[in-house]
VMD Tcl script that builds the backbone (N, CA, C; Angstrom):
set m [mol new atoms 483]
animate dup $m
set s [atomselect $m all]
$s set {name element resname resid chain x y z} {
  {N N UNK 1 A 41.971 168.855 -52.049}
  {CA C UNK 1 A 42.320 167.823 -52.993}
  {C C UNK 1 A 42.131 166.459 -52.336}
  {N N UNK 2 A 41.526 165.558 -53.049}
  {CA C UNK 2 A 41.274 164.215 -52.528}
  {C C UNK 2 A 42.537 163.388 -52.560}
  {N N UNK 3 A 42.706 162.576 -51.508}
  {CA C UNK 3 A 43.861 161.676 -51.469}
  {C C UNK 3 A 43.595 160.481 -52.368}
  {N N UNK 4 A 44.631 160.007 -52.998}
  {CA C UNK 4 A 44.517 158.782 -53.786}
  {C C UNK 4 A 44.301 157.625 -52.828}
  {N N UNK 5 A 43.685 156.566 -53.346}
  {CA C UNK 5 A 43.387 155.428 -52.475}
  {C C UNK 5 A 44.653 154.856 -51.848}
  {N N UNK 6 A 45.787 154.924 -52.533}
  {CA C UNK 6 A 47.035 154.399 -51.976}
  {C C UNK 6 A 47.580 155.282 -50.869}
  {N N UNK 7 A 47.110 156.534 -50.808}
  {CA C UNK 7 A 47.585 157.462 -49.781}
  {C C UNK 7 A 46.686 157.484 -48.554}
  {N N UNK 8 A 45.505 156.872 -48.652}
  {CA C UNK 8 A 44.591 156.852 -47.510}
  {C C UNK 8 A 45.190 156.032 -46.384}
  {N N UNK 9 A 44.821 156.389 -45.197}
  {CA C UNK 9 A 45.295 155.658 -44.027}
  {C C UNK 9 A 44.696 154.257 -44.021}
  {N N UNK 10 A 45.520 153.295 -43.835}
  {CA C UNK 10 A 45.081 151.903 -43.815}
  {C C UNK 10 A 44.705 151.516 -42.387}
  {N N UNK 11 A 43.677 150.679 -42.291}
  {CA C UNK 11 A 43.233 150.157 -40.997}
  {C C UNK 11 A 43.487 148.656 -41.016}
  {N N UNK 12 A 44.459 148.210 -40.238}
  {CA C UNK 12 A 44.832 146.803 -40.215}
  {C C UNK 12 A 43.909 146.043 -39.273}
  {N N UNK 13 A 43.360 144.946 -39.766}
  {CA C UNK 13 A 42.478 144.107 -38.968}
  {C C UNK 13 A 42.968 142.665 -39.031}
  {N N UNK 14 A 42.513 141.860 -38.106}
  {CA C UNK 14 A 42.981 140.480 -38.009}
  {C C UNK 14 A 42.268 139.544 -38.989}
  {N N UNK 15 A 41.025 139.859 -39.345}
  {CA C UNK 15 A 40.293 138.979 -40.237}
  {C C UNK 15 A 40.764 139.206 -41.668}
  {N N UNK 16 A 40.604 138.162 -42.493}
  {CA C UNK 16 A 41.118 138.205 -43.854}
  {C C UNK 16 A 40.386 139.215 -44.729}
  {N N UNK 17 A 39.060 139.265 -44.559}
  {CA C UNK 17 A 38.254 140.170 -45.374}
  {C C UNK 17 A 36.876 140.324 -44.740}
  {N N UNK 18 A 36.047 141.134 -45.369}
  {CA C UNK 18 A 34.708 141.385 -44.837}
  {C C UNK 18 A 33.870 140.110 -44.802}
  {N N UNK 19 A 34.064 139.245 -45.786}
  {CA C UNK 19 A 33.302 137.991 -45.823}
  {C C UNK 19 A 33.622 137.115 -44.609}
  {N N UNK 20 A 34.904 137.044 -44.225}
  {CA C UNK 20 A 35.262 136.250 -43.045}
  {C C UNK 20 A 34.642 136.868 -41.793}
  {N N UNK 21 A 34.715 138.177 -41.675}
  {CA C UNK 21 A 34.111 138.886 -40.543}
  {C C UNK 21 A 32.622 138.546 -40.446}
  {N N UNK 22 A 31.908 138.687 -41.552}
  {CA C UNK 22 A 30.469 138.428 -41.563}
  {C C UNK 22 A 30.156 136.974 -41.201}
  {N N UNK 23 A 30.947 136.047 -41.720}
  {CA C UNK 23 A 30.715 134.626 -41.456}
  {C C UNK 23 A 30.934 134.295 -39.978}
  {N N UNK 24 A 31.998 134.817 -39.401}
  {CA C UNK 24 A 32.278 134.563 -37.982}
  {C C UNK 24 A 31.172 135.167 -37.121}
  {N N UNK 25 A 30.749 136.372 -37.444}
  {CA C UNK 25 A 29.675 137.010 -36.680}
  {C C UNK 25 A 28.391 136.181 -36.762}
  {N N UNK 26 A 28.049 135.727 -37.951}
  {CA C UNK 26 A 26.857 134.896 -38.128}
  {C C UNK 26 A 26.979 133.590 -37.340}
  {N N UNK 27 A 28.142 132.956 -37.397}
  {CA C UNK 27 A 28.342 131.683 -36.701}
  {C C UNK 27 A 28.319 131.841 -35.185}
  {N N UNK 28 A 28.803 132.956 -34.671}
  {CA C UNK 28 A 28.767 133.177 -33.225}
  {C C UNK 28 A 27.343 133.164 -32.700}
  {N N UNK 29 A 26.412 133.714 -33.459}
  {CA C UNK 29 A 25.028 133.819 -33.015}
  {C C UNK 29 A 24.158 132.659 -33.510}
  {N N UNK 30 A 24.795 131.649 -34.089}
  {CA C UNK 30 A 24.090 130.462 -34.561}
  {C C UNK 30 A 23.631 129.619 -33.367}
  {N N UNK 31 A 22.632 128.797 -33.584}
  {CA C UNK 31 A 22.192 127.839 -32.555}
  {C C UNK 31 A 22.994 126.546 -32.641}
  {N N UNK 32 A 23.796 126.405 -33.685}
  {CA C UNK 32 A 24.587 125.204 -33.941}
  {C C UNK 32 A 25.941 125.310 -33.230}
  {N N UNK 33 A 26.173 124.435 -32.256}
  {CA C UNK 33 A 27.424 124.472 -31.483}
  {C C UNK 33 A 28.657 124.282 -32.360}
  {N N UNK 34 A 28.550 123.470 -33.409}
  {CA C UNK 34 A 29.688 123.243 -34.297}
  {C C UNK 34 A 30.077 124.544 -35.016}
  {N N UNK 35 A 29.078 125.293 -35.470}
  {CA C UNK 35 A 29.365 126.581 -36.116}
  {C C UNK 35 A 29.946 127.578 -35.117}
  {N N UNK 36 A 29.431 127.552 -33.893}
  {CA C UNK 36 A 29.965 128.438 -32.866}
  {C C UNK 36 A 31.422 128.084 -32.557}
  {N N UNK 37 A 31.723 126.779 -32.461}
  {CA C UNK 37 A 33.116 126.359 -32.209}
  {C C UNK 37 A 34.018 126.802 -33.355}
  {N N UNK 38 A 33.535 126.680 -34.589}
  {CA C UNK 38 A 34.315 127.126 -35.742}
  {C C UNK 38 A 34.613 128.630 -35.621}
  {N N UNK 39 A 33.601 129.409 -35.252}
  {CA C UNK 39 A 33.794 130.861 -35.078}
  {C C UNK 39 A 34.813 131.144 -33.973}
  {N N UNK 40 A 34.746 130.389 -32.892}
  {CA C UNK 40 A 35.712 130.570 -31.798}
  {C C UNK 40 A 37.135 130.249 -32.262}
  {N N UNK 41 A 37.283 129.240 -33.128}
  {CA C UNK 41 A 38.610 128.917 -33.677}
  {C C UNK 41 A 39.119 130.051 -34.572}
  {N N UNK 42 A 38.222 130.642 -35.348}
  {CA C UNK 42 A 38.625 131.768 -36.205}
  {C C UNK 42 A 39.074 132.948 -35.329}
  {N N UNK 43 A 38.350 133.199 -34.254}
  {CA C UNK 43 A 38.721 134.305 -33.366}
  {C C UNK 43 A 40.068 134.023 -32.713}
  {N N UNK 44 A 40.324 132.778 -32.359}
  {CA C UNK 44 A 41.649 132.423 -31.823}
  {C C UNK 44 A 42.737 132.710 -32.856}
  {N N UNK 45 A 42.455 132.423 -34.114}
  {CA C UNK 45 A 43.417 132.736 -35.176}
  {C C UNK 45 A 43.615 134.241 -35.278}
  {N N UNK 46 A 42.526 134.997 -35.153}
  {CA C UNK 46 A 42.645 136.455 -35.193}
  {C C UNK 46 A 43.541 136.951 -34.062}
  {N N UNK 47 A 43.353 136.372 -32.886}
  {CA C UNK 47 A 44.180 136.774 -31.743}
  {C C UNK 47 A 45.642 136.456 -32.004}
  {N N UNK 48 A 45.904 135.340 -32.679}
  {CA C UNK 48 A 47.275 134.991 -33.040}
  {C C UNK 48 A 47.882 135.994 -34.004}
  {N N UNK 49 A 47.076 136.494 -34.921}
  {CA C UNK 49 A 47.549 137.479 -35.900}
  {C C UNK 49 A 47.668 138.869 -35.305}
  {N N UNK 50 A 46.743 139.199 -34.444}
  {CA C UNK 50 A 46.583 140.581 -33.988}
  {C C UNK 50 A 46.987 140.765 -32.535}
  {N N UNK 51 A 47.563 139.706 -31.977}
  {CA C UNK 51 A 48.022 139.708 -30.580}
  {C C UNK 51 A 46.876 140.086 -29.642}
  {N N UNK 52 A 47.114 141.019 -28.757}
  {CA C UNK 52 A 46.107 141.393 -27.759}
  {C C UNK 52 A 45.272 142.590 -28.197}
  {N N UNK 53 A 45.198 142.828 -29.490}
  {CA C UNK 53 A 44.489 144.001 -29.975}
  {C C UNK 53 A 43.186 143.685 -30.690}
  {N N UNK 54 A 42.628 142.505 -30.465}
  {CA C UNK 54 A 41.321 142.230 -31.065}
  {C C UNK 54 A 40.293 143.129 -30.386}
  {N N UNK 55 A 39.261 143.517 -31.108}
  {CA C UNK 55 A 38.249 144.396 -30.506}
  {C C UNK 55 A 37.652 143.773 -29.238}
  {N N UNK 56 A 37.412 144.614 -28.255}
  {CA C UNK 56 A 36.869 144.176 -26.974}
  {C C UNK 56 A 35.547 143.440 -27.167}
  {N N UNK 57 A 34.709 143.932 -28.039}
  {CA C UNK 57 A 33.412 143.290 -28.264}
  {C C UNK 57 A 33.586 141.878 -28.805}
  {N N UNK 58 A 34.600 141.668 -29.628}
  {CA C UNK 58 A 34.869 140.333 -30.156}
  {C C UNK 58 A 35.297 139.413 -29.018}
  {N N UNK 59 A 36.219 139.881 -28.179}
  {CA C UNK 59 A 36.669 139.070 -27.040}
  {C C UNK 59 A 35.516 138.716 -26.107}
  {N N UNK 60 A 34.699 139.701 -25.767}
  {CA C UNK 60 A 33.594 139.469 -24.831}
  {C C UNK 60 A 32.548 138.526 -25.418}
  {N N UNK 61 A 32.258 138.704 -26.690}
  {CA C UNK 61 A 31.300 137.819 -27.335}
  {C C UNK 61 A 31.833 136.394 -27.368}
  {N N UNK 62 A 33.113 136.241 -27.701}
  {CA C UNK 62 A 33.727 134.906 -27.741}
  {C C UNK 62 A 33.694 134.256 -26.358}
  {N N UNK 63 A 33.942 135.037 -25.315}
  {CA C UNK 63 A 33.894 134.490 -23.953}
  {C C UNK 63 A 32.520 133.905 -23.643}
  {N N UNK 64 A 31.475 134.660 -23.952}
  {CA C UNK 64 A 30.125 134.184 -23.653}
  {C C UNK 64 A 29.765 132.979 -24.513}
  {N N UNK 65 A 30.082 133.035 -25.790}
  {CA C UNK 65 A 29.752 131.914 -26.675}
  {C C UNK 65 A 30.477 130.655 -26.207}
  {N N UNK 66 A 31.712 130.802 -25.775}
  {CA C UNK 66 A 32.466 129.654 -25.243}
  {C C UNK 66 A 31.729 129.056 -24.035}
  {N N UNK 67 A 31.215 129.914 -23.165}
  {CA C UNK 67 A 30.430 129.432 -22.012}
  {C C UNK 67 A 29.207 128.655 -22.484}
  {N N UNK 68 A 28.502 129.191 -23.457}
  {CA C UNK 68 A 27.291 128.550 -23.955}
  {C C UNK 68 A 27.594 127.187 -24.576}
  {N N UNK 69 A 28.665 127.119 -25.363}
  {CA C UNK 69 A 29.042 125.855 -26.003}
  {C C UNK 69 A 29.401 124.819 -24.946}
  {N N UNK 70 A 30.172 125.230 -23.946}
  {CA C UNK 70 A 30.542 124.303 -22.873}
  {C C UNK 70 A 29.325 123.898 -22.038}
  {N N UNK 71 A 28.423 124.827 -21.827}
  {CA C UNK 71 A 27.206 124.533 -21.071}
  {C C UNK 71 A 26.382 123.472 -21.804}
  {N N UNK 72 A 26.194 123.651 -23.091}
  {CA C UNK 72 A 25.399 122.689 -23.869}
  {C C UNK 72 A 26.081 121.329 -24.005}
  {N N UNK 73 A 27.417 121.317 -23.893}
  {CA C UNK 73 A 28.141 120.043 -24.038}
  {C C UNK 73 A 27.950 119.127 -22.831}
  {N N UNK 74 A 27.481 119.694 -21.717}
  {CA C UNK 74 A 27.254 118.941 -20.472}
  {C C UNK 74 A 28.543 118.310 -19.931}
  {N N UNK 75 A 29.688 118.880 -20.279}
  {CA C UNK 75 A 30.969 118.353 -19.807}
  {C C UNK 75 A 31.411 118.988 -18.491}
  {N N UNK 76 A 30.751 120.069 -18.102}
  {CA C UNK 76 A 31.125 120.754 -16.864}
  {C C UNK 76 A 29.960 120.741 -15.898}
  {N N UNK 77 A 30.292 120.756 -14.601}
  {CA C UNK 77 A 29.216 120.802 -13.615}
  {C C UNK 77 A 28.826 122.258 -13.354}
  {N N UNK 78 A 27.785 122.431 -12.578}
  {CA C UNK 78 A 27.221 123.753 -12.311}
  {C C UNK 78 A 28.207 124.754 -11.730}
  {N N UNK 79 A 29.042 124.305 -10.786}
  {CA C UNK 79 A 29.997 125.227 -10.160}
  {C C UNK 79 A 31.016 125.763 -11.177}
  {N N UNK 80 A 31.478 124.869 -12.052}
  {CA C UNK 80 A 32.425 125.304 -13.085}
  {C C UNK 80 A 31.772 126.297 -14.039}
  {N N UNK 81 A 30.535 126.027 -14.388}
  {CA C UNK 81 A 29.818 126.925 -15.290}
  {C C UNK 81 A 29.569 128.290 -14.653}
  {N N UNK 82 A 29.273 128.308 -13.359}
  {CA C UNK 82 A 29.080 129.583 -12.655}
  {C C UNK 82 A 30.354 130.414 -12.765}
  {N N UNK 83 A 31.498 129.786 -12.555}
  {CA C UNK 83 A 32.768 130.514 -12.649}
  {C C UNK 83 A 33.024 131.010 -14.071}
  {N N UNK 84 A 32.724 130.190 -15.065}
  {CA C UNK 84 A 32.936 130.602 -16.456}
  {C C UNK 84 A 32.013 131.751 -16.856}
  {N N UNK 85 A 30.722 131.585 -16.597}
  {CA C UNK 85 A 29.777 132.651 -16.927}
  {C C UNK 85 A 30.095 133.926 -16.137}
  {N N UNK 86 A 30.442 133.762 -14.875}
  {CA C UNK 86 A 30.765 134.923 -14.042}
  {C C UNK 86 A 31.984 135.671 -14.559}
  {N N UNK 87 A 33.007 134.931 -14.944}
  {CA C UNK 87 A 34.213 135.580 -15.495}
  {C C UNK 87 A 33.871 136.307 -16.794}
  {N N UNK 88 A 33.035 135.688 -17.629}
  {CA C UNK 88 A 32.625 136.334 -18.877}
  {C C UNK 88 A 31.837 137.611 -18.585}
  {N N UNK 89 A 30.967 137.558 -17.584}
  {CA C UNK 89 A 30.181 138.726 -17.199}
  {C C UNK 89 A 31.078 139.857 -16.697}
  {N N UNK 90 A 31.996 139.533 -15.805}
  {CA C UNK 90 A 32.895 140.562 -15.253}
  {C C UNK 90 A 33.728 141.182 -16.365}
  {N N UNK 91 A 34.302 140.341 -17.217}
  {CA C UNK 91 A 35.106 140.858 -18.339}
  {C C UNK 91 A 34.261 141.750 -19.249}
  {N N UNK 92 A 33.046 141.290 -19.540}
  {CA C UNK 92 A 32.158 142.055 -20.407}
  {C C UNK 92 A 31.908 143.456 -19.846}
  {N N UNK 93 A 31.416 143.527 -18.626}
  {CA C UNK 93 A 31.073 144.838 -18.046}
  {C C UNK 93 A 32.327 145.699 -17.896}
  {N N UNK 94 A 33.406 145.129 -17.385}
  {CA C UNK 94 A 34.625 145.912 -17.173}
  {C C UNK 94 A 35.223 146.412 -18.485}
  {N N UNK 95 A 35.347 145.528 -19.457}
  {CA C UNK 95 A 36.011 145.913 -20.702}
  {C C UNK 95 A 35.152 146.835 -21.563}
  {N N UNK 96 A 33.856 146.582 -21.606}
  {CA C UNK 96 A 32.977 147.415 -22.426}
  {C C UNK 96 A 32.892 148.837 -21.868}
  {N N UNK 97 A 32.928 148.978 -20.554}
  {CA C UNK 97 A 32.824 150.317 -19.953}
  {C C UNK 97 A 34.180 151.007 -19.820}
  {N N UNK 98 A 35.258 150.272 -19.987}
  {CA C UNK 98 A 36.605 150.810 -19.760}
  {C C UNK 98 A 36.925 152.043 -20.609}
  {N N UNK 99 A 36.485 152.045 -21.851}
  {CA C UNK 99 A 36.779 153.182 -22.734}
  {C C UNK 99 A 36.178 154.491 -22.236}
  {N N UNK 100 A 35.060 154.388 -21.506}
  {CA C UNK 100 A 34.402 155.596 -20.998}
  {C C UNK 100 A 35.067 156.149 -19.748}
  {N N UNK 101 A 35.813 155.281 -19.072}
  {CA C UNK 101 A 36.416 155.675 -17.805}
  {C C UNK 101 A 37.519 156.693 -18.082}
  {N N UNK 102 A 37.414 157.848 -17.511}
  {CA C UNK 102 A 38.426 158.881 -17.700}
  {C C UNK 102 A 39.515 158.782 -16.651}
  {N N UNK 103 A 40.243 159.869 -16.484}
  {CA C UNK 103 A 41.308 159.895 -15.474}
  {C C UNK 103 A 40.730 159.877 -14.070}
  {N N UNK 104 A 39.522 160.404 -13.930}
  {CA C UNK 104 A 38.828 160.373 -12.651}
  {C C UNK 104 A 37.848 159.213 -12.682}
  {N N UNK 105 A 37.912 158.379 -11.669}
  {CA C UNK 105 A 37.032 157.203 -11.620}
  {C C UNK 105 A 35.572 157.629 -11.576}
  {N N UNK 106 A 34.768 156.985 -12.399}
  {CA C UNK 106 A 33.333 157.248 -12.421}
  {C C UNK 106 A 32.605 155.957 -12.087}
  {N N UNK 107 A 31.417 156.065 -11.527}
  {CA C UNK 107 A 30.677 154.865 -11.140}
  {C C UNK 107 A 30.395 153.951 -12.340}
  {N N UNK 108 A 30.666 152.682 -12.139}
  {CA C UNK 108 A 30.455 151.682 -13.179}
  {C C UNK 108 A 28.995 151.645 -13.608}
  {N N UNK 109 A 28.106 151.831 -12.662}
  {CA C UNK 109 A 26.668 151.807 -12.951}
  {C C UNK 109 A 26.304 152.886 -13.983}
  {N N UNK 110 A 26.876 154.064 -13.852}
  {CA C UNK 110 A 26.593 155.153 -14.787}
  {C C UNK 110 A 27.186 154.849 -16.164}
  {N N UNK 111 A 28.415 154.352 -16.172}
  {CA C UNK 111 A 29.064 154.024 -17.441}
  {C C UNK 111 A 28.286 152.941 -18.189}
  {N N UNK 112 A 27.853 151.928 -17.445}
  {CA C UNK 112 A 27.079 150.842 -18.055}
  {C C UNK 112 A 25.735 151.370 -18.563}
  {N N UNK 113 A 25.131 152.254 -17.803}
  {CA C UNK 113 A 23.860 152.852 -18.227}
  {C C UNK 113 A 23.992 153.610 -19.533}
  {N N UNK 114 A 25.125 154.274 -19.733}
  {CA C UNK 114 A 25.366 154.985 -20.991}
  {C C UNK 114 A 25.366 154.039 -22.188}
  {N N UNK 115 A 25.683 152.769 -21.945}
  {CA C UNK 115 A 25.728 151.755 -23.007}
  {C C UNK 115 A 24.473 150.884 -23.033}
  {N N UNK 116 A 23.453 151.309 -22.269}
  {CA C UNK 116 A 22.183 150.572 -22.193}
  {C C UNK 116 A 22.333 149.165 -21.613}
  {N N UNK 117 A 23.319 148.983 -20.754}
  {CA C UNK 117 A 23.446 147.717 -20.032}
  {C C UNK 117 A 22.517 147.812 -18.828}
  {N N UNK 118 A 21.561 146.902 -18.708}
  {CA C UNK 118 A 20.595 146.983 -17.599}
  {C C UNK 118 A 21.283 146.972 -16.227}
  {N N UNK 119 A 20.670 147.665 -15.299}
  {CA C UNK 119 A 21.222 147.776 -13.955}
  {C C UNK 119 A 21.381 146.416 -13.280}
  {N N UNK 120 A 20.439 145.496 -13.516}
  {CA C UNK 120 A 20.525 144.185 -12.875}
  {C C UNK 120 A 21.769 143.423 -13.338}
  {N N UNK 121 A 22.251 143.698 -14.555}
  {CA C UNK 121 A 23.467 143.045 -15.039}
  {C C UNK 121 A 24.671 143.577 -14.263}
  {N N UNK 122 A 24.689 144.883 -14.034}
  {CA C UNK 122 A 25.776 145.480 -13.259}
  {C C UNK 122 A 25.738 144.960 -11.821}
  {N N UNK 123 A 24.538 144.821 -11.257}
  {CA C UNK 123 A 24.404 144.269 -9.908}
  {C C UNK 123 A 24.900 142.824 -9.844}
  {N N UNK 124 A 24.582 142.063 -10.855}
  {CA C UNK 124 A 25.034 140.668 -10.917}
  {C C UNK 124 A 26.557 140.611 -10.985}
  {N N UNK 125 A 27.146 141.486 -11.788}
  {CA C UNK 125 A 28.599 141.568 -11.876}
  {C C UNK 125 A 29.197 141.946 -10.527}
  {N N UNK 126 A 28.558 142.884 -9.836}
  {CA C UNK 126 A 29.032 143.322 -8.517}
  {C C UNK 126 A 28.969 142.165 -7.518}
  {N N UNK 127 A 27.872 141.439 -7.515}
  {CA C UNK 127 A 27.739 140.286 -6.615}
  {C C UNK 127 A 28.823 139.254 -6.907}
  {N N UNK 128 A 29.041 138.963 -8.171}
  {CA C UNK 128 A 30.044 137.966 -8.536}
  {C C UNK 128 A 31.439 138.407 -8.091}
  {N N UNK 129 A 31.722 139.687 -8.234}
  {CA C UNK 129 A 33.049 140.211 -7.910}
  {C C UNK 129 A 33.270 140.386 -6.414}
  {N N UNK 130 A 32.265 140.865 -5.690}
  {CA C UNK 130 A 32.475 141.288 -4.307}
  {C C UNK 130 A 31.703 140.514 -3.250}
  {N N UNK 131 A 30.764 139.725 -3.671}
  {CA C UNK 131 A 29.922 139.046 -2.683}
  {C C UNK 131 A 29.836 137.565 -2.979}
  {N N UNK 132 A 28.669 137.050 -2.758}
  {CA C UNK 132 A 28.395 135.637 -2.978}
  {C C UNK 132 A 28.212 135.378 -4.477}
  {N N UNK 133 A 28.646 134.199 -4.924}
  {CA C UNK 133 A 28.473 133.839 -6.331}
  {C C UNK 133 A 26.988 133.698 -6.651}
  {N N UNK 134 A 26.558 134.292 -7.757}
  {CA C UNK 134 A 25.162 134.132 -8.163}
  {C C UNK 134 A 24.901 132.692 -8.610}
  {N N UNK 135 A 23.650 132.354 -8.734}
  {CA C UNK 135 A 23.309 131.003 -9.187}
  {C C UNK 135 A 23.517 130.899 -10.693}
  {N N UNK 136 A 23.657 129.661 -11.141}
  {CA C UNK 136 A 23.803 129.408 -12.571}
  {C C UNK 136 A 22.571 129.914 -13.328}
  {N N UNK 137 A 21.408 129.782 -12.715}
  {CA C UNK 137 A 20.166 130.243 -13.343}
  {C C UNK 137 A 20.241 131.731 -13.683}
  {N N UNK 138 A 20.751 132.539 -12.750}
  {CA C UNK 138 A 20.862 133.975 -12.998}
  {C C UNK 138 A 21.885 134.273 -14.079}
  {N N UNK 139 A 22.995 133.567 -14.045}
  {CA C UNK 139 A 24.043 133.828 -15.031}
  {C C UNK 139 A 23.618 133.409 -16.436}
  {N N UNK 140 A 22.922 132.288 -16.539}
  {CA C UNK 140 A 22.477 131.869 -17.873}
  {C C UNK 140 A 21.325 132.745 -18.368}
  {N N UNK 141 A 20.687 133.442 -17.459}
  {CA C UNK 141 A 19.632 134.392 -17.852}
  {C C UNK 141 A 20.205 135.478 -18.752}
  {N N UNK 142 A 21.470 135.810 -18.547}
  {CA C UNK 142 A 22.122 136.801 -19.407}
  {C C UNK 142 A 22.002 136.389 -20.863}
  {N N UNK 143 A 22.224 135.105 -21.099}
  {CA C UNK 143 A 22.124 134.600 -22.471}
  {C C UNK 143 A 20.674 134.592 -22.933}
  {N N UNK 144 A 19.788 134.132 -22.080}
  {CA C UNK 144 A 18.397 133.967 -22.505}
  {C C UNK 144 A 17.741 135.307 -22.837}
  {N N UNK 145 A 18.155 136.368 -22.185}
  {CA C UNK 145 A 17.575 137.674 -22.518}
  {C C UNK 145 A 18.432 138.419 -23.543}
  {N N UNK 146 A 19.519 137.811 -23.942}
  {CA C UNK 146 A 20.321 138.372 -25.024}
  {C C UNK 146 A 21.113 139.622 -24.667}
  {N N UNK 147 A 21.467 139.785 -23.397}
  {CA C UNK 147 A 22.187 140.984 -22.989}
  {C C UNK 147 A 23.502 141.132 -23.745}
  {N N UNK 148 A 24.313 140.092 -23.735}
  {CA C UNK 148 A 25.603 140.186 -24.408}
  {C C UNK 148 A 25.396 140.419 -25.899}
  {N N UNK 149 A 24.497 139.659 -26.477}
  {CA C UNK 149 A 24.263 139.762 -27.916}
  {C C UNK 149 A 23.800 141.165 -28.282}
  {N N UNK 150 A 22.857 141.699 -27.512}
  {CA C UNK 150 A 22.293 143.007 -27.819}
  {C C UNK 150 A 23.354 144.107 -27.735}
  {N N UNK 151 A 24.068 144.143 -26.633}
  {CA C UNK 151 A 25.073 145.191 -26.452}
  {C C UNK 151 A 26.266 144.949 -27.365}
  {N N UNK 152 A 26.763 143.712 -27.401}
  {CA C UNK 152 A 27.920 143.418 -28.229}
  {C C UNK 152 A 27.624 143.588 -29.701}
  {N N UNK 153 A 26.438 143.229 -30.132}
  {CA C UNK 153 A 26.115 143.347 -31.549}
  {C C UNK 153 A 26.197 144.804 -31.972}
  {N N UNK 154 A 25.692 145.706 -31.151}
  {CA C UNK 154 A 25.777 147.118 -31.514}
  {C C UNK 154 A 27.227 147.588 -31.491}
  {N N UNK 155 A 28.021 147.056 -30.580}
  {CA C UNK 155 A 29.430 147.432 -30.528}
  {C C UNK 155 A 30.201 146.773 -31.666}
  {N N UNK 156 A 29.867 145.518 -31.985}
  {CA C UNK 156 A 30.527 144.847 -33.108}
  {C C UNK 156 A 30.241 145.579 -34.416}
  {N N UNK 157 A 29.034 146.093 -34.561}
  {CA C UNK 157 A 28.711 146.835 -35.781}
  {C C UNK 157 A 29.576 148.093 -35.861}
  {N N UNK 158 A 29.832 148.719 -34.726}
  {CA C UNK 158 A 30.696 149.897 -34.715}
  {C C UNK 158 A 32.127 149.569 -35.109}
  {N N UNK 159 A 32.568 148.336 -34.824}
  {CA C UNK 159 A 33.941 147.959 -35.150}
  {C C UNK 159 A 34.013 147.281 -36.513}
  {N N UNK 160 A 32.880 147.192 -37.191}
  {CA C UNK 160 A 32.819 146.532 -38.487}
  {C C UNK 160 A 33.791 147.193 -39.460}
  {N N UNK 161 A 34.282 146.392 -40.414}
  {CA C UNK 161 A 35.250 146.928 -41.376}
  {C C UNK 161 A 34.577 147.585 -42.548}
}
mol reanalyze $m
mol bondsrecalc $m
mol representation Tube
mol addrep $m
């Protein structure tokens, strides 16, 4: 017997409706910094509504977009941008692969590979975390080749309402 619509399990989300979700997603990937800032403000509102339970892909995408907006604003110097992009990279790789990590620790490289994250991105994350800071050129390359967008977009589609 089919359940009535009122008896179906409800899935609570932070965004108001599908239209808001679609608009924020479109604005995040816009070339217009003002639209990107608007999307970042909406995501901040979502975090206020949903506390620390916003989807990981949304958080990671917002982190990178925030870096890009600040980079284009020319308000920060190279060292500050390296730290921002690096933190976004570390959060991205760690949080996106975290769900795959079981009770027994598995190599991050393998987990990232399962998600089609290129090996050089994992190496860059490793360098940032454990070795010398990479150059701004390498970190901004993540954006230019669309790594975050490509992986996050597929994950954002999975979390779509």
